[in-house]
C-alpha positions in Angstrom: -23.9 -89.4 4.9 -21.4 -88.5 2.2 -21.9 -84.9 3.2 -19.6 -85.5 6.2 -16.6 -86.4 4.1 -17.5 -83.5 1.7 -17.8 -81.1 4.6 -14.4 -82.2 6.0 -12.9 -81.4 2.6 -14.5 -78.0 2.5 -13.1 -77.1 5.9 -9.6 -78.5 5.0 -9.5 -76.5 1.7 -10.8 -73.3 3.3 -8.3 -73.5 6.3 -5.4 -74.3 4.0 -6.0 -71.2 1.9 -6.7 -69.1 5.0 -3.4 -70.1 6.5 -1.6 -69.2 3.3 -3.2 -65.8 3.5 -2.2 -65.5 7.1 -5.8 -65.0 8.1 -6.9 -64.8 11.7 -10.2 -66.5 10.9 -12.6 -67.4 8.0 -15.7 -65.3 7.9 -17.5 -66.9 4.9 -17.2 -69.8 2.6 -19.0 -69.5 -0.7 -20.0 -72.9 -2.3 -21.3 -73.7 -5.7 -23.4 -76.8 -5.9 -25.0 -78.3 -9.0 -28.5 -79.7 -8.6 -27.3 -83.1 -9.8 -24.5 -83.3 -7.2 -26.9 -84.9 -4.6 -25.4 -82.6 -2.0 -28.0 -81.4 0.6 -27.3 -77.9 1.9 -28.8 -78.5 5.3 -26.6 -81.6 5.8 -23.4 -79.7 4.9 -24.4 -76.9 7.3 -25.1 -79.4 10.1 -21.7 -81.2 9.6 -19.9 -77.9 9.1 -20.9 -76.7 12.6 -19.3 -79.8 14.1 -16.3 -80.3 11.8 -15.2 -76.6 11.9 -14.9 -76.5 15.7 -11.4 -75.4 16.8 -10.4 -74.4 13.3 -10.0 -71.1 11.5 -13.5 -71.8 10.0 -15.3 -72.1 13.3 -18.3 -69.7 13.2 -17.9 -68.9 9.5 -21.0 -68.5 7.4 -21.7 -70.9 4.6 -23.4 -69.7 1.4 -24.8 -72.0 -1.2 -25.2 -71.0 -4.9 -27.2 -73.6 -6.7 -26.6 -74.4 -10.4 -29.6 -75.8 -12.3 -29.4 -78.7 -14.6 -28.7 -77.6 -18.2 -28.8 -80.0 -21.2 -27.8 -79.7 -24.8 -29.5 -81.9 -27.4 -27.1 -84.1 -29.4 -29.4 -84.0 -32.3 -30.3 -80.3 -32.8 -28.0 -78.5 -30.4 -30.9 -76.9 -28.4 -30.0 -75.9 -24.8 -32.6 -76.1 -22.0 -33.1 -76.6 -18.3 -35.4 -79.6 -17.8 -38.1 -78.8 -15.2 -38.2 -82.4 -14.0 -36.8 -85.9 -14.9 -38.1 -85.7 -18.5 -35.0 -85.0 -20.5 -36.7 -85.1 -24.0 -35.6 -82.1 -26.1 -38.4 -79.6 -26.2 -37.2 -78.5 -29.7 -36.9 -81.7 -31.6 -38.2 -84.5 -29.3 -35.0 -86.5 -29.2 -33.6 -88.1 -26.1 -30.0 -87.3 -26.7 -29.5 -84.6 -24.0 -26.0 -84.2 -22.6 -25.5 -82.5 -19.3 -23.6 -79.2 -19.6 -24.3 -77.8 -16.1 -25.6 -79.1 -12.8 -22.8 -81.4 -11.6 -20.7 -78.7 -10.0 -19.4 -78.8 -6.5 -16.6 -76.5 -5.4 -15.5 -73.8 -3.0 -15.9 -70.6 -5.1 -14.3 -68.3 -2.6 -13.5 -67.7 1.1 -13.7 -64.4 3.0 -11.2 -64.0 5.8 -10.3 -61.6 8.5 -6.6 -60.7 8.3 
């Protein structure tokens, strides 16, 4: 359900920037979402169709670029993308992995009709 609030924010951000650009409408909103963000693309799309009604974003296309989880080992410095929930370093076997990617969530860009 948190996707509703997130989607409202996406529409607000996109519309604010489109208005500054004196756009007639928003054609596309490009989102970046990390795999650890717990954001479900289909839910965002579902809420977007509702929340964007009667705004500059109505009818805009949403694109989703997913960022995989990346860890760096605190013991040996090895970087890797864990294939599942096992975050043991494949290089040295330590469990000191620190997340360096995969938590992202932001509007990367918007495309507008001016």
